matplotlib code that plots the C-alpha trace (Angstrom):
import matplotlib.pyplot as plt

x = [26.3, 25.4, 22.8, 23.4, 20.1, 21.8, 23.7, 20.4, 19.5, 21.1, 19.9, 18.2, 15.3, 13.6, 16.6, 15.7, 13.1, 12.8, 14.6, 12.3, 12.6, 11.9, 9.0, 7.7, 7.8, 6.3, 3.6, 2.9, 3.0, -0.2, -3.4, -6.1, -8.5, -11.6, -11.7, -15.1, -15.9, -15.2, -11.5, -9.9, -6.4, -5.0, -1.6, -2.1, 0.4, 2.8, 1.1, 2.2, -1.2, -4.4, -7.7, -11.7, -14.2, -16.4, -19.0, -19.0, -16.8, -14.8, -12.4, -10.4, -6.6, -4.6, -1.0, 1.0, 4.8, 7.9, 11.3, 14.8, 16.7, 18.8, 20.0, 21.1, 19.3, 15.8, 13.7, 15.4, 14.6, 10.7, 11.0, 11.7, 9.8, 6.8, 7.5, 8.1, 4.8, 2.6, 3.9, 2.3, -0.7, 0.3, 1.9, -1.7, -3.2, -4.8, -4.8, -3.7, -6.6, -5.3, -2.5, -1.6, 1.8, 3.4, 6.5, 8.4, 11.5, 14.2, 13.0, 16.2, 18.5, 16.6, 15.9, 12.1, 13.2, 14.9, 11.6, 9.8, 11.8, 11.2, 7.8, 7.9, 9.4, 6.9, 4.2, 6.1, 5.6, 2.2, 1.3, 2.7, 1.0, -2.4, -3.0, -4.3, -2.0, -5.3, -3.6, -1.4, 0.3, 3.5, 5.7, 8.9, 11.4, 15.2, 15.5, 13.8, 11.1, 9.0, 6.3, 2.9, -0.4, -1.6, -5.0, -6.2, -9.1, -9.1, -11.9, -12.2, -11.7, -8.3, -6.3, -3.2, -2.1, 1.6, -0.1, -1.8, 1.1, 1.0, 2.8, 4.8, 4.7, 7.1, 9.2, 9.6, 11.5, 10.7, 13.5, 17.2, 19.1, 21.5, 20.0, 20.9, 24.7, 24.7, 23.2, 26.2, 28.7, 27.0, 26.9, 30.7, 31.2, 32.1, 29.3, 30.0, 27.3, 26.3, 25.9, 23.6, 21.8, 21.6, 20.0, 17.5, 16.2, 15.3, 13.9, 11.9, 10.4, 6.8, 5.3, 2.5, 2.5, 1.1, -2.3, -1.9, -0.4, -3.6, -5.8, -4.0, -5.9, -2.6, -0.8, -1.1, 1.1, 2.1, 4.6, 7.4, 11.1, 11.5, 13.5, 13.9, 15.7, 15.1, 15.2, 13.0, 10.0, 10.3, 10.1, 6.8, 5.3, 6.9, 5.5, 2.2, 1.7, 2.9, 5.7, 9.3, 11.3, 14.0, 15.9, 18.8, 21.6, 22.7, 19.6, 18.7, 19.0, 21.6, 22.8, 26.5, 27.6, 26.9, 28.3, 31.2, 30.5, 29.3, 32.5, 34.5, 32.4, 30.4, 26.9, 23.8, 23.4, 19.7, 21.4, 22.8, 19.9, 18.1, 20.0, 20.0, 16.5, 15.6, 18.6, 18.0, 15.2, 17.1, 19.6, 22.5, 25.0, 28.4, 31.2, 28.1, 30.2, 29.5, 28.8, 26.1, 24.8, 24.9, 22.9, 20.2, 19.6, 20.1, 17.1, 15.5, 14.0, 11.2, 12.4, 10.6, 7.4, 7.9, 5.7, 4.3, 2.8, 1.8, 4.5, 2.1, 1.8, 5.5, 6.2, 2.7, 3.7, 7.9, 6.1, 4.0, 7.0, 9.1, 6.3, 6.1, 9.8, 11.0, 13.7, 15.5, 12.7, 13.7, 12.3, 14.5, 13.2, 10.1, 7.6, 7.8, 5.7, 8.2, 8.4, 8.3, 11.9, 14.0, 16.6, 19.3, 20.9]
y = [-33.4, -29.9, -29.0, -25.9, -25.1, -22.8, -25.6, -26.8, -23.7, -22.0, -18.7, -18.0, -15.5, -13.2, -13.2, -16.5, -14.7, -14.8, -11.9, -8.8, -8.5, -12.5, -12.3, -9.5, -11.7, -14.7, -12.1, -10.6, -14.2, -15.1, -15.5, -12.9, -14.0, -13.0, -9.6, -9.3, -5.8, -7.2, -7.7, -4.3, -5.1, -7.8, -8.2, -5.0, -2.9, -5.9, -5.0, -6.8, -8.7, -9.4, -7.3, -8.6, -6.7, -8.3, -6.0, -2.0, -2.4, -5.5, -6.5, -9.8, -9.2, -12.8, -13.3, -16.0, -16.2, -18.7, -19.3, -21.2, -20.6, -17.5, -18.7, -22.0, -22.4, -23.5, -21.6, -18.3, -19.4, -20.3, -16.8, -15.0, -16.5, -16.0, -12.3, -12.0, -13.6, -11.2, -8.3, -8.5, -8.5, -5.2, -3.6, -3.1, -1.5, -4.8, -6.5, -10.5, -12.9, -16.2, -18.4, -21.7, -23.1, -24.0, -26.3, -28.6, -30.6, -33.1, -35.5, -37.8, -35.2, -33.4, -34.7, -34.5, -32.4, -30.1, -29.6, -29.1, -26.5, -24.4, -25.2, -23.7, -20.6, -19.8, -20.5, -18.3, -15.3, -15.7, -16.3, -12.9, -11.2, -12.8, -15.4, -18.8, -21.4, -23.1, -25.6, -25.9, -28.3, -29.9, -31.9, -33.6, -31.8, -31.7, -28.2, -26.7, -24.2, -22.8, -19.9, -18.9, -18.3, -14.9, -13.5, -10.4, -7.9, -4.0, -1.5, -0.8, 2.5, 1.8, 0.2, 1.1, 0.3, 0.9, 3.0, 5.4, 8.1, 11.8, 14.4, 16.3, 12.9, 12.3, 8.9, 7.1, 4.0, 2.1, -0.5, 0.2, -1.8, -4.4, -7.9, -9.3, -8.2, -9.9, -12.9, -12.9, -12.4, -15.4, -17.9, -16.9, -17.2, -13.8, -12.8, -12.6, -12.6, -9.3, -9.2, -12.3, -10.8, -7.4, -9.5, -11.3, -8.2, -6.7, -9.5, -11.0, -7.4, -7.1, -4.3, -4.0, -0.3, -1.1, -1.5, 2.1, 3.7, 2.7, 4.9, 7.9, 9.4, 11.4, 7.8, 7.6, 4.5, 1.7, -1.1, -3.1, -3.5, -7.3, -9.2, -6.3, -4.0, -0.4, 0.7, -2.3, -1.6, 2.2, 1.8, 0.5, 2.9, 5.1, 3.0, 2.7, 6.1, 7.5, 9.8, 10.1, 9.4, 11.3, 9.5, 11.1, 8.3, 10.0, 9.8, 6.3, 4.0, 1.7, -1.6, -0.4, -3.8, -4.2, -0.7, -2.3, -5.8, -4.0, -1.4, -5.3, -6.1, -8.6, -9.0, -11.7, -12.8, -11.1, -7.8, -8.1, -9.8, -6.6, -4.0, -6.3, -5.9, -2.5, -0.5, 1.4, 3.3, 4.1, 7.0, 7.8, 10.3, 10.9, 8.9, 6.7, 3.9, -0.2, -0.5, 1.8, 0.3, -2.8, -1.7, 0.2, -3.2, -5.4, -8.0, -7.4, -10.4, -9.4, -5.4, -2.3, -0.6, 2.2, 4.9, 7.3, 10.2, 14.2, 16.3, 17.7, 13.8, 12.8, 13.6, 11.9, 8.7, 8.7, 9.0, 6.1, 4.3, 5.2, 3.9, 0.6, 0.4, 0.9, 3.9, 3.9, 5.1, 7.9, 10.4, 9.3, 11.4, 12.8, 11.6, 14.6, 14.6, 13.1, 10.0, 7.0, 6.1, 6.4, 9.2, 8.9, 11.9]
z = [5.8, 5.0, 2.7, 0.5, -0.8, -3.5, -5.4, -6.9, -8.2, -11.5, -10.3, -6.8, -5.8, -8.5, -10.1, -11.8, -13.5, -17.4, -18.9, -19.5, -23.5, -23.9, -21.5, -23.7, -26.6, -24.8, -23.8, -27.2, -28.7, -26.4, -27.7, -26.6, -23.5, -21.9, -20.5, -18.4, -17.5, -13.1, -14.4, -13.1, -13.6, -15.7, -18.0, -20.3, -18.3, -16.6, -13.0, -9.8, -9.4, -11.1, -9.5, -9.6, -8.9, -7.0, -5.9, -5.1, -1.9, -2.4, -4.9, -5.3, -5.5, -7.0, -8.0, -7.6, -7.3, -6.8, -7.3, -6.7, -3.3, -3.0, 0.5, 1.8, 5.2, 4.2, 6.8, 5.6, 2.1, 2.9, 4.8, 2.1, -0.9, 1.1, 2.1, -1.5, -2.9, -0.4, -1.4, -4.7, -2.9, -1.3, -4.3, -5.6, -2.3, -0.9, 2.3, 2.3, 3.6, 1.7, 0.4, -1.4, -1.5, -4.2, -4.0, -6.2, -4.5, -6.1, -2.9, -4.0, -2.9, -0.4, 3.1, 4.4, 7.4, 4.9, 2.7, 6.1, 7.5, 4.0, 4.8, 8.5, 7.3, 4.8, 7.6, 10.2, 7.5, 6.4, 10.3, 10.8, 7.9, 9.1, 6.4, 6.7, 4.5, 3.1, 0.6, -2.3, -5.1, -4.5, -7.0, -7.4, -10.0, -10.2, -9.2, -5.7, -5.9, -3.6, -3.1, -3.2, -4.5, -2.4, -2.6, -1.0, -0.8, -1.7, -2.2, -6.2, -5.6, -3.4, -6.1, -7.1, -10.7, -11.9, -14.8, -12.9, -12.2, -13.2, -14.3, -11.3, -8.8, -6.8, -6.7, -3.4, -2.4, 0.4, 0.9, -0.2, -3.6, -3.7, -2.6, -5.6, -5.4, -1.7, -2.8, -5.8, -3.2, -0.5, -3.7, -4.0, -0.2, 0.1, 2.4, 5.8, 8.7, 9.0, 5.5, 5.4, 8.2, 6.7, 3.5, 5.8, 6.9, 3.9, 2.0, 5.1, 6.1, 4.7, 2.5, 4.8, 4.2, 1.0, 2.1, 3.9, 1.1, -0.7, 1.2, 0.6, -3.1, -3.7, -4.3, -7.8, -8.8, -6.8, -7.6, -5.4, -6.9, -7.7, -10.5, -13.5, -10.4, -10.2, -13.4, -15.1, -12.6, -12.8, -16.9, -16.3, -14.4, -17.2, -20.3, -18.7, -17.4, -20.7, -18.6, -18.1, -14.7, -13.5, -10.8, -8.6, -8.3, -5.4, -3.9, -4.0, -0.5, -1.2, 0.9, 2.0, 1.3, -1.5, -2.7, -2.0, -4.1, -7.0, -7.0, -7.3, -10.2, -8.0, -10.1, -10.7, -14.5, -14.2, -13.7, -17.1, -18.8, -17.4, -19.1, -22.5, -22.2, -21.5, -21.5, -24.5, -22.6, -19.5, -20.1, -17.9, -17.5, -19.1, -16.1, -15.1, -14.0, -14.4, -10.6, -10.5, -13.6, -11.3, -8.8, -10.8, -12.5, -9.8, -9.2, -5.8, -4.5, -1.9, -3.1, -1.8, -2.9, -5.2, -4.9, -7.7, -5.4, -5.5, -4.3, -1.5, 0.1, 0.3, 3.7, 4.4, 2.6, 4.1, 7.5, 7.0, 5.2, 8.6, 10.7, 9.8, 10.3, 6.6, 8.1, 4.8, 2.7, 0.5, -2.1, -5.6, -8.5, -9.9, -13.2, -16.0, -19.5, -21.8, -24.1, -21.6, -20.3, -17.2, -17.1, -14.3, -12.8]

ax = plt.figure().add_subplot(projection="3d")
ax.plot(x, y, z, "-o")
ax.set_aspect("equal")
plt.show()
């Protein structure tokens, strides 16, 4: 009997994140915690990971990420989840050094060999990243989840927050958009083998270039585009940096098959929740079509890095992406003085 992992999940990958508006209310109601002087990055700017200064030359990057299946193949699910979790270390400019597994499985429904393949997929990505899996935690639950706690190291002077962009900066996106649309097509049985291969290619590609970008002083801010879509994560940069983001839709790298599906009306439920959560701060031109809105709000599981850098550094940033195999990386816009918002033209 073939096991389809996605049949057990109400929403796959980063699309199962709590909606941004709901998350904001939850965090606003949470009591304030300790904020030691060594804590360089906490939850104050919705950044990708926490950063704790250890000494003058080292800071610890700490993050965790896990989700429900976005694909049916257990090995691919493990690879995608691990790649996505480690990405948050790269998004802070860090070098990953250690991982712990987080595993929750309905053991009465999934054979142990299926669970084992999920763990094998995660371990394969960690080996590629040079990261040992040194432990973890597992529970028996109704819906399958898998992910990692990921730890990394970065020089304190090279930490890249999402709130340090500067007016005049150029915006560069490392991976094309549309993974969420492809996942919706997969669930409906519409995604062909070529589309699935394209989806896996993007979602299992490590954002290792973040470590190199951290060494560039002209790179001012860095994040990765995941569950809140391009518009949502760019809005976090705009809000944290108190700037307005201008984006050219025509410049966005997009997955071709995702464009076709989006034009048909294919979308994840998370795309609509994203728009409901932050759409008031995203301005679109007259004639902006529904399929275009789907792609800018599309939840990206293991999405690309989003860079804010000085204009003179754009060529060097693009070269770093392409040297690491990100051939679709592109300049998509800029940051300017103005109220925190995203304007798409």
